[in-house]
Backbone as CSV, one residue per row, in Angstrom:
resi,resn,N_x,N_y,N_z,CA_x,CA_y,CA_z,C_x,C_y,C_z
1,MET,0.793,-0.913,-0.074,-0.521,0.223,0.006,0.761,1.407,-0.051
2,PHE,1.972,1.264,0.929,3.006,2.501,1.034,3.073,2.963,-0.213
3,GLN,4.206,1.743,-0.643,5.204,1.594,-1.954,3.518,1.987,-3.149
4,ALA,2.719,1.566,-3.111,1.298,2.432,-4.296,0.958,3.893,-4.340
5,SER,0.975,4.197,-3.025,1.246,5.271,-3.283,2.149,6.423,-2.568
6,VAL,3.203,6.034,-2.513,4.449,6.750,-3.296,4.267,6.704,-4.683
7,TYR,3.933,5.952,-5.611,3.751,5.459,-7.132,3.386,6.897,-7.047
8,GLY,2.015,6.335,-6.545,0.650,7.755,-7.476,1.203,8.732,-7.301
9,ALA,1.308,9.242,-5.360,2.184,10.859,-5.455,2.968,10.935,-6.337
10,VAL,4.033,10.582,-6.616,5.273,11.263,-7.666,4.827,11.097,-9.415
11,THR,3.889,10.221,-9.585,3.466,10.553,-10.772,2.286,11.958,-10.740
12,HIS,1.452,12.019,-9.933,1.099,13.063,-9.699,1.306,14.568,-10.048
13,TYR,2.860,14.610,-9.241,4.133,15.665,-9.049,5.049,15.849,-9.940
14,LEU,5.292,14.375,-10.938,5.600,14.676,-12.371,4.481,15.158,-13.403
15,LYS,3.526,14.993,-13.513,2.195,15.261,-14.378,2.446,16.746,-14.245
16,ALA,2.035,17.597,-13.108,1.777,18.724,-12.592,2.903,19.428,-12.709
17,ILE,4.621,19.269,-12.793,5.313,20.058,-13.076,5.202,19.575,-14.520
18,ASP,5.255,18.858,-15.903,4.492,19.117,-16.893,3.922,20.281,-17.182
19,ALA,2.613,19.542,-16.636,1.326,20.686,-16.827,1.678,22.415,-17.025
20,ALA,2.713,22.121,-15.513,2.967,23.296,-15.092,4.099,24.776,-15.604
21,GLY,4.949,23.664,-16.642,6.085,24.083,-17.810,7.081,25.092,-16.429
22,THR,7.103,24.615,-14.924,8.373,24.558,-14.219,8.305,23.808,-12.870
23,ASP,9.721,23.437,-12.438,9.434,23.169,-11.199,9.310,24.066,-9.947
24,GLU,9.170,25.105,-9.904,9.062,26.265,-8.966,7.775,25.749,-8.079
25,ALA,7.795,25.598,-6.961,6.856,24.660,-5.289,5.482,25.347,-5.284
26,LYS,5.514,26.520,-5.616,4.023,27.131,-5.747,3.628,26.752,-6.640
27,ALA,4.383,27.136,-8.496,2.930,26.553,-9.821,2.840,25.162,-8.794
28,VAL,3.596,24.016,-8.566,3.453,23.081,-8.964,2.541,22.907,-8.320
29,MET,2.505,23.785,-6.742,1.694,22.603,-5.468,0.155,23.214,-5.995
30,ALA,-0.131,24.664,-7.381,-0.990,24.568,-7.684,-1.850,24.289,-8.428
31,LYS,-1.144,23.798,-9.208,-1.058,22.366,-10.022,-1.872,21.509,-9.596
32,MET,-0.964,21.105,-8.474,-1.678,19.793,-8.383,-2.917,19.469,-7.632
33,ARG,-3.370,20.750,-6.875,-4.569,20.699,-6.216,-5.553,20.885,-7.140
34,ASP,-5.144,21.455,-8.151,-6.240,22.382,-9.439,-6.692,20.959,-10.521
35,THR,-5.526,19.781,-10.478,-5.505,18.509,-11.044,-6.690,17.296,-10.113
36,PRO,-7.180,16.294,-10.944,-7.986,15.913,-9.836,-6.575,14.505,-10.057
37,ILE,-6.651,13.539,-8.877,-5.628,12.320,-9.053,-6.696,11.348,-9.090
38,ASN,-6.404,10.695,-10.801,-7.094,10.017,-11.423,-5.934,8.785,-11.627
39,ASP,-5.257,7.465,-10.930,-4.876,6.789,-11.017,-5.819,5.582,-10.941
40,PHE,-4.063,4.541,-10.689,-4.941,3.395,-10.446,-5.441,2.537,-9.255
41,MET,-5.118,3.648,-8.303,-6.759,3.308,-7.359,-6.965,4.888,-6.471
42,THR,-7.035,5.974,-7.221,-8.256,6.228,-6.386,-8.693,7.163,-7.749
43,THR,-9.670,7.545,-7.848,-10.791,8.047,-9.279,-11.229,9.341,-8.310
44,ASN,-10.558,10.179,-9.139,-10.872,11.659,-9.440,-11.006,12.052,-7.553
45,GLY,-9.967,12.225,-7.574,-9.208,12.737,-5.763,-8.667,14.469,-6.141
46,SER,-8.467,14.679,-4.452,-8.140,15.338,-4.725,-6.881,15.732,-3.345
47,ILE,-6.833,17.467,-3.962,-5.894,17.849,-2.664,-6.467,19.144,-1.919
48,ARG,-6.455,18.786,-0.783,-7.473,20.145,0.031,-5.745,21.640,0.048
49,GLY,-6.342,22.418,0.860,-5.449,23.309,0.939,-4.386,22.827,2.520
50,ASP,-4.835,21.636,3.013,-3.672,21.512,4.101,-3.020,20.152,3.520
51,GLY,-3.057,20.280,2.267,-2.409,19.137,1.797,-2.970,17.753,2.170
52,ARG,-3.728,16.800,2.548,-4.218,16.118,2.637,-4.586,15.886,1.378
53,VAL,-4.491,14.307,0.733,-5.601,13.655,-0.506,-6.850,13.399,-0.292
54,ILE,-7.999,14.088,-0.405,-8.817,13.179,-0.552,-9.363,12.326,-1.408
55,ARG,-9.915,10.654,-1.132,-9.853,9.889,-1.952,-10.975,8.636,-0.947
56,ASP,-11.559,8.280,-1.821,-13.141,7.036,-1.577,-12.197,6.104,-0.622
57,LEU,-12.099,5.779,-0.142,-11.303,4.033,0.677,-12.223,3.799,0.922
58,TYR,-12.226,2.110,1.437,-13.313,0.527,0.586,-13.060,0.129,2.836
59,LEU,-13.685,-0.604,2.538,-13.859,-1.385,3.968,-14.089,-3.103,2.949
60,MET,-12.409,-3.451,3.930,-12.620,-4.867,2.457,-12.767,-6.119,3.795
61,GLN,-13.228,-7.076,3.371,-13.338,-8.362,3.888,-11.907,-9.632,3.185
62,VAL,-11.265,-10.918,3.906,-11.240,-11.264,3.658,-12.125,-12.648,3.131
63,LYS,-11.724,-13.146,1.596,-12.899,-14.170,0.877,-12.188,-15.387,2.074
64,THR,-13.316,-16.074,1.727,-12.876,-17.768,1.908,-12.354,-18.132,1.325
65,PRO,-11.668,-19.102,1.262,-10.819,-20.364,0.219,-11.272,-20.907,-1.110
66,ALA,-12.928,-21.002,-0.236,-14.337,-21.068,-1.627,-14.501,-19.855,-2.413
67,GLU,-14.462,-18.819,-1.671,-15.145,-17.900,-2.604,-13.409,-17.627,-3.669
68,SER,-12.139,-17.598,-3.245,-11.583,-17.621,-3.705,-11.390,-17.734,-5.250
69,HIS,-10.722,-17.337,-6.397,-11.223,-17.664,-7.988,-9.389,-17.748,-8.492
70,GLY,-8.856,-16.958,-7.270,-6.835,-17.307,-7.314,-6.373,-16.763,-6.416
71,GLU,-5.070,-16.695,-7.113,-3.675,-16.517,-6.484,-3.918,-15.480,-5.493
72,TRP,-4.686,-14.252,-6.050,-4.474,-12.954,-5.805,-5.723,-12.681,-5.383
73,ASP,-6.116,-12.999,-5.743,-8.270,-13.239,-5.471,-8.285,-13.224,-4.370
74,LEU,-8.247,-12.157,-2.897,-7.936,-12.548,-1.713,-9.304,-11.771,-0.799
75,ALA,-10.001,-10.210,-0.954,-10.649,-9.535,-0.049,-11.717,-9.060,-1.312
76,ARG,-12.358,-9.024,-0.821,-14.087,-8.392,-1.734,-14.528,-7.218,-0.766
77,VAL,-15.276,-5.696,-1.841,-14.942,-4.731,-0.965,-16.915,-5.082,-0.225
78,VAL,-16.566,-4.323,1.240,-18.008,-4.603,1.192,-18.621,-3.271,1.673
79,ALA,-18.116,-2.035,1.607,-18.550,-0.349,1.715,-17.712,0.110,0.840
80,THR,-18.201,0.880,0.082,-16.991,2.797,0.601,-17.637,3.788,0.749
81,ILE,-16.492,4.430,1.341,-16.693,5.505,2.042,-16.019,6.685,1.208
82,PRO,-17.486,7.512,1.183,-16.910,8.685,0.501,-15.365,9.645,0.453
83,GLY,-14.781,9.904,0.186,-13.762,10.572,0.716,-14.428,12.672,1.241
84,ALA,-15.213,12.574,1.087,-15.641,13.778,1.842,-16.013,13.810,3.152
85,GLN,-16.633,12.026,3.751,-17.157,11.376,4.794,-15.817,10.560,5.783
86,ALA,-14.577,10.016,4.432,-13.943,9.358,5.382,-12.376,10.782,6.214
87,PHE,-13.073,11.800,5.995,-11.682,12.760,6.340,-13.070,13.619,7.412
88,ARG,-11.213,14.302,8.484,-12.167,15.440,9.368,-12.330,16.296,8.600
89,PRO,-12.961,17.775,8.644,-13.279,18.500,7.878,-12.509,19.516,7.880
90,LEU,-12.317,20.281,6.286,-11.105,21.119,6.599,-10.771,22.141,7.549
91,ALA,-12.720,22.486,7.832,-13.168,23.223,8.631,-12.217,23.398,10.328
92,GLU,-12.071,21.835,10.399,-11.474,21.395,11.719,-10.267,21.117,11.436
93,SER,-9.449,21.280,10.492,-8.125,21.187,10.768,-7.066,22.267,11.044
94,GLU,-5.946,21.538,12.219,-5.442,22.531,13.402,-4.422,23.135,11.946
95,CYS,-4.479,22.271,11.036,-2.833,22.809,9.700,-2.720,24.337,9.953
96,PRO,-1.456,24.715,10.462,-1.391,26.303,10.015,-1.196,26.617,8.295
97,LEU,-1.345,25.915,7.542,-1.767,26.006,5.616,-2.891,26.657,6.079
98,VAL,-3.780,26.488,6.875,-5.085,26.756,6.540,-5.630,28.171,6.662
99,LYS,-6.063,29.121,6.786,-6.554,30.228,6.901,-7.547,30.844,7.078
């Protein structure tokens, strides 16, 4: 999970550099916040003003051996928690970036 998250973050960052035409931090961060995150693990995610990535989260349940159809068929999605509900609201953030 951690490697996948880092890969997604770096990919989003590099795309923002390309779109901004610079590697200047403020321009890149603005482009990263303006660009939806769409990769192999996030659909229509976003970056809030406090830097939190907002994406849907999933409650998973491990499959029984009888339910599994292959070596990597290990879990099923029980529920999807929308990103807007999964994280503390921005208004409650104590991050100094939020004014």
